[in-house]
C-alpha positions in Angstrom: 18.1 -7.8 -19.6 19.1 -4.2 -19.8 16.8 -1.2 -19.8 17.6 -0.8 -23.5 16.4 -4.4 -24.2 13.1 -3.6 -22.4 12.7 -0.5 -24.6 13.4 -2.4 -27.9 11.3 -5.5 -26.9 7.5 -5.4 -27.5 5.9 -5.1 -24.1 2.5 -4.5 -22.5 1.5 -1.1 -21.1 2.1 -2.4 -17.5 5.7 -3.3 -18.4 6.3 0.1 -20.0 4.5 2.2 -17.3 5.3 0.2 -14.1 8.3 -2.2 -14.3 10.5 0.3 -16.1 9.9 3.0 -13.4 12.4 1.1 -11.2 14.8 -0.1 -13.9 17.5 2.4 -12.8 17.0 1.5 -9.2 17.3 -2.2 -9.9 20.4 -1.6 -11.9 22.0 0.4 -9.1 21.1 -2.3 -6.6 22.8 -5.0 -8.8 25.8 -2.7 -9.1 26.0 -2.4 -5.3 25.8 -6.2 -4.9 28.6 -6.6 -7.4 30.7 -3.9 -5.7 30.2 -5.7 -2.3 31.4 -8.9 -3.9 28.5 -11.0 -2.5 26.6 -13.8 -4.2 22.9 -14.0 -3.7 23.5 -16.9 -1.3 25.9 -14.9 0.8 23.7 -11.8 0.8 20.6 -13.9 1.6 22.4 -15.4 4.6 23.5 -12.0 5.8 19.9 -10.7 5.9 18.1 -13.9 6.8 16.1 -14.6 3.6 15.9 -17.3 0.8 18.4 -16.7 -2.0 15.9 -17.4 -4.7 13.4 -14.9 -3.2 16.2 -12.4 -2.9 17.3 -12.8 -6.6 13.7 -12.3 -7.6 13.5 -9.2 -5.5 16.6 -7.9 -7.5 14.5 -8.4 -10.6 11.7 -6.3 -9.2 9.4 -9.2 -8.7 9.0 -9.3 -4.9 7.6 -7.0 -2.2 10.3 -6.5 0.4 9.3 -5.7 3.9 10.9 -2.5 5.3 13.0 -4.5 7.9 14.6 -6.5 5.1 15.1 -3.5 2.8 17.0 -1.9 5.7 19.1 -5.1 6.3 19.8 -5.2 2.6 21.0 -1.6 2.6 23.3 -2.4 5.5 24.7 -5.5 4.0 25.4 -3.6 0.7 26.8 -0.5 2.5 24.3 1.8 0.8 21.6 4.2 2.1 18.2 2.9 3.0 16.8 5.4 0.4 18.4 3.2 -2.3 16.4 0.2 -1.3 13.1 1.9 -0.3 11.6 1.2 -3.7 11.5 -2.5 -2.9 8.9 -1.9 -0.2 6.3 -1.1 -2.9 4.2 -4.0 -4.0 5.5 -4.6 -7.6 3.3 -5.1 -10.7 3.9 -8.6 -11.9 1.9 -8.3 -15.1 -0.5 -11.2 -15.8 1.3 -13.4 -13.3 0.4 -11.2 -10.4 -2.1 -13.3 -8.4 -4.7 -10.6 -7.8 -4.6 -9.4 -11.5 -4.7 -13.0 -12.7 -7.8 -13.6 -10.7 -9.4 -10.5 -11.9 -8.7 -11.6 -15.5 -10.1 -15.0 -14.7 -13.3 -13.4 -13.3 -13.8 -11.4 -16.5 -12.9 -14.3 -18.7 -15.3 -16.6 -16.8 -18.2 -14.3 -16.1 -17.7 -11.6 -18.8 -20.0 -13.2 -21.5 -22.7 -13.8 -18.8 -22.4 -10.2 -17.7 -22.7 -9.0 -21.3 -25.9 -11.1 -21.8 -27.4 -9.7 -18.6 -26.5 -6.1 -19.5 -28.2 -6.6 -22.9 -31.1 -8.4 -21.4 -31.8 -5.8 -18.8 -30.5 -2.7 -20.5 -31.2 -3.3 -24.2 -28.6 -2.8 -26.9 -26.0 -1.0 -24.8 -22.6 -1.2 -23.2 -21.2 0.0 -19.8 -19.2 3.2 -19.9 -15.6 3.1 -18.5 -15.6 6.9 -18.7 -18.7 7.8 -16.7 -17.6 5.2 -14.2 -17.1 4.5 -10.5 -15.0 1.8 -8.9 -14.8 0.7 -5.2 -13.0 -2.0 -3.4 -13.4 -3.2 0.2 -12.3 -6.1 2.3 -14.9 -7.2 4.8 -15.3 -10.1 7.3 -18.3 -12.2 6.8 -20.5 -14.0 9.4 -18.2 -17.0 9.3 -15.1 -14.9 10.0 -13.8 -15.2 6.4 -12.3 -12.0 4.8 -14.2 -11.3 1.5 -13.2 -8.9 -1.3 -16.1 -6.7 -2.6 -15.4 -5.0 -5.9 -18.1 -2.7 -7.2 -18.0 -1.5 -10.8 -20.6 1.3 -11.5 -20.7 2.4 -15.1 -23.3 4.4 -17.0 -25.4 2.4 -19.4 -24.6 3.6 -22.9 -27.1 2.6 -25.6 -25.6 2.2 -29.0 -26.3 5.3 -31.2 -28.5 4.9 -34.2 -27.2 7.8 -36.3 -26.7 7.6 -40.0 -28.1 5.0 -42.4 -28.5 1.4 -41.3 -26.2 -0.5 -41.2 -24.0 2.2 -39.8 
């Protein structure tokens, strides 16, 4: 799919803001592969990776460790700067495992959190403007790594201005 197809196709904000930021880099990488006359299988063998994983990386869907980005640049005869963007963790939309799980948490616990906010704070919502967010990874007493995410939003009571019902 070309960059123009992405622009003409309805997409999420993540697709527009994140995926397209490397569209030109991905196109250049594909052109370098074509110019080198290598198949994904041949290129994968040269750098020591799986061909499906490599093809997925060429679609912007894989994190490529720096050592493989360097090997890829060498195999294609291009500068390392042309493959450096691959070493960033890509946004995979709703299929990204971390984002998928965060959506799952909100889908599963969101209604309960809403009930608790109303029960404890009255007829109000949590602000996402007057808001704090933090994330840590800790090791618990059993040696397991745990993700701690803190959402800290100001409680905003609904306004009662105007004539009821407003």
